[in-house]
C-alpha positions as CSV (number, residue, x, y, z in Angstrom):
1,M,-8.3,-28.5,-8.1
2,S,-4.6,-28.4,-9.0
3,D,-2.2,-27.8,-6.1
4,V,-0.5,-25.1,-8.1
5,I,-2.3,-22.1,-9.6
6,T,-0.4,-20.7,-12.6
7,L,-0.6,-17.3,-14.2
8,K,-1.3,-18.9,-17.6
9,A,-4.4,-20.6,-16.1
10,V,-5.6,-17.3,-14.7
11,R,-5.3,-15.5,-18.0
12,S,-7.2,-18.3,-19.8
13,T,-10.1,-18.3,-17.3
14,P,-10.7,-14.7,-16.3
15,A,-13.2,-14.1,-13.5
16,P,-15.3,-11.1,-12.5
17,E,-13.9,-8.9,-9.9
18,G,-15.2,-9.7,-6.4
19,V,-16.0,-7.4,-3.6
20,A,-13.0,-8.4,-1.5
21,V,-10.6,-7.8,-4.4
22,R,-12.3,-4.6,-5.3
23,T,-11.9,-3.3,-1.7
24,L,-8.1,-4.0,-1.7
25,K,-7.7,-2.3,-5.2
26,T,-9.7,0.7,-3.9
27,E,-7.3,0.9,-1.0
28,H,-4.4,0.8,-3.4
29,Q,-5.7,3.9,-5.1
30,A,-5.5,5.7,-1.8
31,V,-2.0,4.4,-1.2
32,C,-1.0,5.7,-4.7
33,Q,-2.2,9.2,-3.8
34,V,-0.1,9.1,-0.6
35,L,3.0,7.8,-2.4
36,N,2.6,10.7,-4.9
37,V,2.5,13.1,-1.9
38,L,5.6,11.5,-0.5
39,D,7.5,11.7,-3.8
40,K,6.7,15.4,-4.1
41,A,7.9,16.0,-0.5
42,V,11.1,14.1,-1.2
43,L,11.7,16.1,-4.3
44,K,11.1,19.4,-2.6
45,L,13.4,18.5,0.3
46,E,16.1,17.3,-2.0
47,E,16.0,20.3,-4.3
48,T,15.4,23.1,-1.8
49,G,16.4,21.6,1.6
50,E,13.0,22.7,2.8
51,A,9.8,20.7,3.2
52,P,7.3,20.8,6.0
53,L,8.3,17.8,8.1
54,A,4.6,17.6,9.1
55,I,4.0,16.2,5.6
56,F,6.5,13.4,6.2
57,E,4.9,12.8,9.6
58,D,1.4,12.5,8.1
59,V,2.6,10.2,5.4
60,L,4.4,8.0,8.0
61,E,1.2,7.7,10.1
62,F,-0.8,6.7,7.0
63,L,1.8,4.1,5.9
64,T,2.2,2.7,9.4
65,V,-1.5,2.7,10.6
66,F,-3.5,2.2,7.4
67,V,-1.1,0.4,5.0
68,D,0.7,-1.9,7.4
69,A,-1.6,-2.4,10.4
70,C,-4.8,-2.5,8.4
71,H,-4.3,-3.2,4.7
72,H,-1.5,-5.6,5.0
73,T,-3.2,-7.4,7.9
74,K,-6.3,-8.0,5.7
75,E,-4.0,-9.7,3.2
76,E,-1.7,-11.6,5.7
77,E,-4.4,-12.8,8.1
78,V,-7.4,-13.3,5.8
79,L,-6.7,-13.4,2.0
80,F,-3.3,-15.0,1.8
81,P,-4.1,-17.9,4.2
82,L,-7.4,-18.6,2.3
83,M,-5.5,-18.6,-1.0
84,G,-2.9,-20.9,0.5
85,R,-5.6,-23.4,1.6
86,A,-7.0,-23.2,-1.9
87,G,-3.7,-24.3,-3.4
88,V,-1.6,-21.2,-4.1
89,P,1.9,-21.9,-2.8
90,S,2.9,-19.7,0.1
91,R,6.6,-20.4,-0.3
92,G,8.4,-19.6,-3.5
93,G,5.1,-18.5,-5.1
94,P,3.3,-15.1,-5.4
95,I,2.2,-15.1,-1.7
96,G,5.7,-15.6,-0.5
97,V,6.9,-12.7,-2.7
98,M,4.2,-10.5,-1.3
99,L,5.1,-11.4,2.3
100,A,8.8,-10.8,1.7
101,E,8.0,-7.3,0.3
102,H,5.7,-6.5,3.2
103,Q,8.7,-7.2,5.5
104,E,11.1,-5.2,3.3
105,G,8.6,-2.3,3.5
106,R,8.6,-2.5,7.3
107,E,12.3,-2.3,7.4
108,L,12.3,0.8,5.1
109,I,9.6,2.4,7.3
110,A,11.8,1.9,10.4
111,R,14.7,3.7,8.6
112,Y,12.3,6.4,7.5
113,R,11.0,6.9,11.1
114,A,14.5,7.0,12.6
115,S,15.8,9.5,10.0
116,L,12.7,11.7,10.4
117,A,13.0,11.8,14.2
118,A,16.7,12.7,13.9
119,L,16.0,15.4,11.4
120,K,13.3,16.9,13.6
121,G,15.7,16.7,16.5
122,G,18.1,19.1,14.6
123,D,20.5,16.7,12.9
124,P,20.6,17.8,9.2
125,S,22.9,15.0,8.3
126,T,20.0,12.6,8.4
127,Q,18.2,14.4,5.5
128,A,19.8,12.2,2.9
129,A,18.9,9.0,4.8
130,L,15.2,10.1,5.0
131,I,15.2,10.8,1.3
132,E,16.8,7.5,0.5
133,A,14.4,5.5,2.7
134,A,11.3,7.3,1.5
135,R,12.2,7.0,-2.2
136,A,13.0,3.3,-1.8
137,Y,9.7,2.6,0.0
138,S,7.7,4.4,-2.7
139,A,9.4,2.5,-5.4
140,L,8.9,-0.8,-3.6
141,L,5.2,-0.3,-2.9
142,R,4.4,0.9,-6.4
143,Q,5.8,-2.3,-8.0
144,H,4.2,-4.3,-5.2
145,I,0.8,-2.9,-6.0
146,Q,1.2,-3.8,-9.6
147,K,2.0,-7.4,-8.8
148,E,-1.0,-7.7,-6.5
149,N,-3.4,-6.0,-8.8
150,N,-2.3,-7.7,-12.0
151,V,-1.4,-11.2,-10.7
152,L,-2.4,-12.1,-7.2
153,F,-5.8,-10.6,-7.2
154,A,-6.6,-12.1,-10.5
155,I,-5.9,-15.5,-8.9
156,A,-8.1,-14.6,-6.0
157,D,-11.0,-13.7,-8.3
158,R,-10.6,-17.0,-10.1
159,L,-10.6,-19.0,-6.8
160,F,-13.3,-17.4,-4.8
161,D,-17.0,-17.0,-5.8
162,S,-19.1,-14.0,-4.8
163,E,-20.3,-15.6,-1.6
164,T,-16.8,-16.3,-0.4
165,Q,-15.6,-12.8,-1.4
166,Q,-18.4,-11.4,0.7
167,E,-17.3,-13.4,3.7
168,I,-13.7,-12.2,3.1
169,F,-15.0,-8.6,2.8
170,E,-16.8,-9.0,6.2
171,S,-13.5,-10.2,7.7
172,F,-11.9,-7.1,6.3
173,E,-14.5,-4.9,8.0
174,E,-13.8,-6.6,11.3
175,I,-10.1,-5.8,10.9
176,E,-10.9,-2.2,10.3
177,V,-12.6,-2.1,13.7
178,T,-10.0,-4.1,15.6
179,K,-6.9,-2.6,14.1
180,L,-7.9,1.0,13.4
181,G,-10.8,1.7,15.8
182,A,-13.9,3.7,15.1
183,G,-13.4,6.8,12.9
184,T,-9.7,6.2,12.1
185,H,-10.3,5.1,8.5
186,E,-12.3,8.3,7.8
187,R,-9.7,10.5,9.6
188,L,-6.8,9.1,7.7
189,H,-8.5,9.4,4.4
190,G,-9.5,12.9,5.3
191,K,-5.8,13.5,5.8
192,I,-5.1,12.4,2.2
193,E,-7.1,15.3,0.9
194,Q,-5.3,17.7,3.2
195,M,-1.9,16.4,2.1
196,V,-2.8,16.5,-1.6
197,E,-3.9,20.1,-1.1
198,A,-0.8,21.1,0.9
199,T,1.5,19.8,-1.8
200,A,-0.5,20.9,-4.8
201,G,2.0,23.6,-5.8
202,W,5.1,21.5,-5.3
203,P,7.1,20.0,-8.2
204,G,6.2,16.4,-9.2
205,A,3.2,14.4,-10.3
206,E,-0.2,15.5,-9.1
207,A,-1.4,13.4,-6.3
208,G,-5.2,13.6,-6.7
209,P,-7.3,10.5,-7.3
210,G,-7.2,9.4,-10.9
211,S,-4.3,11.7,-11.7
212,A,-1.7,10.9,-14.2
213,G,0.8,10.8,-11.3
214,C,-0.9,7.7,-9.9
215,S,1.4,5.2,-11.5
216,C,0.5,2.1,-9.5
217,A,-1.8,0.7,-12.1
218,C,-4.5,0.7,-9.6
219,H,-7.5,1.7,-11.7
C-alpha cells in the first residue's frame, strides 16, 4: 500500500459504503438539522431581538455532548488513528485538517457558551457576540461535514473492508456508552424533534430531516 492516499486514487477506485462510514454520515444528518435550528434562532434574535434562549441552550447541549464528546471522539479516537496507520497522513493531510477544524469548533463553542451565559445574566451587549459565534460555528461545521462526507469517508471506505468497518462500528457503540451513558443518545435526538417543532414558524430554512435547508451534503 502506498504511504500516501490521494483523492485521485479514491475517485478511480470507488468502494461501497461501509457501516462505520454510514453511521457517521447519519449522525451528520442529525447535526445538519440542529445547525438549521441554530441558524433560525440566530436570524430571529438578530432581526427581532427576541428568541427563546432555551433554544440556544438546547443547541449548545447537543453540540457539546453529542457532536464533540461523542461524534468527534469516534473520529479522533477510532477512525482517524486507524486511517493514519493505514497510510493516510495525519499532518498536512485530510486528517490534520479535520483535527484542526475540531479544535476551531471547540473555541467557537467556548465563545458561544460565554456569550449565552452573559446574555442570560442580563447583559444585552453580548447578543452580538453570541450571534457571531453561533453563525461562525454553523458555517465551519457545514463545510467540515462536506469535506468528511465527500473526501475523508470515501478514503475510509476504500481502505477498510466490511469486517473492519463492523469492528469500527462496534468501537463507536462502546463510545456511545462511555461518553454519553444509557439513554442520552435517544434523549438528545428526541430534543432535535422538539427544537425543529419549536422553530417551525421562524424565518429561515426548514430544519426537518431531508429538508431543503439541510445544506451539509449529508444525504
